[in-house]
C-alpha positions in Angstrom: -11.8 1.2 -55.0 -11.6 -0.2 -51.4 -11.0 3.3 -49.9 -14.0 4.6 -51.9 -16.2 1.9 -50.4 -15.0 2.7 -46.9 -15.7 6.4 -47.5 -19.2 5.7 -48.6 -19.8 3.5 -45.7 -18.6 6.2 -43.3 -21.0 8.7 -44.9 -23.9 6.3 -44.6 -23.2 5.8 -40.9 -22.8 9.5 -40.3 -26.1 10.1 -42.1 -27.9 7.6 -39.9 -26.3 9.0 -36.7 -27.5 12.5 -37.6 -31.0 11.2 -38.3 -31.0 9.7 -34.8 -29.6 12.8 -33.2 -32.2 15.1 -34.8 -35.3 13.0 -34.9 -35.4 9.9 -32.8 -33.7 10.5 -29.4 -35.6 12.1 -26.5 -34.1 13.9 -23.6 -33.4 11.2 -20.9 -30.0 11.0 -19.3 -29.0 8.0 -21.4 -30.2 9.7 -24.5 -28.1 12.8 -23.8 -25.1 10.6 -23.4 -25.9 9.0 -26.8 -26.3 12.4 -28.4 -22.9 13.4 -27.0 -21.4 10.3 -28.5 -23.0 10.9 -31.9 -21.7 14.4 -31.9 -18.2 13.1 -31.0 -18.3 10.5 -33.8 -19.4 13.1 -36.3 -16.6 15.5 -35.3 -13.9 12.8 -35.1 -14.9 10.1 -37.6 -11.6 10.3 -39.6 -9.8 9.4 -36.4 -9.6 6.1 -34.6 -12.4 6.1 -32.1 -12.7 3.2 -29.5 -15.7 2.0 -27.7 -13.8 2.3 -24.5 -13.1 6.0 -25.1 -16.7 6.7 -25.9 -17.9 4.9 -22.8 -15.4 6.7 -20.7 -16.4 10.1 -22.2 -20.0 9.4 -21.2 -19.2 8.0 -17.7 -20.5 4.6 -18.5 -19.0 1.1 -18.2 -18.2 -0.3 -21.7 -20.7 -3.1 -21.6 -23.5 -0.8 -20.5 -22.6 1.8 -23.0 -22.7 -0.8 -25.8 -26.1 -2.0 -24.7 -27.6 1.6 -24.4 -26.1 2.6 -27.7 -27.6 -0.4 -29.5 -31.0 0.1 -27.7 -31.2 3.8 -28.6 -29.8 3.8 -32.1 -30.3 0.3 -33.4 -26.6 0.2 -34.3 -23.9 -2.0 -32.9 -20.5 -0.5 -32.2 
C-alpha cells in the first residue's frame, strides 16, 4: 500500500512538472535551466536525484537554484 501511494505521488509530481514545462515557463535564462531540470527529473525520477546534483547540472549555487525553482514552479525541492 505504501509503495502504491509513493508511486501515485510521483506521478502527480511528474504531471505538474510537465504542465509547467509546456505551459507556464517562458524563455529566460533561469527558465531554460528550470526546463532542463524538469526534463532531467522526468527522465530520471526512479533514481535518487539530489538538489545539489540538479543545481550543479544547471550551473547554479544550491541555495539560488532552490529559490529559482520555487519561484518558477511553485514547488519546493
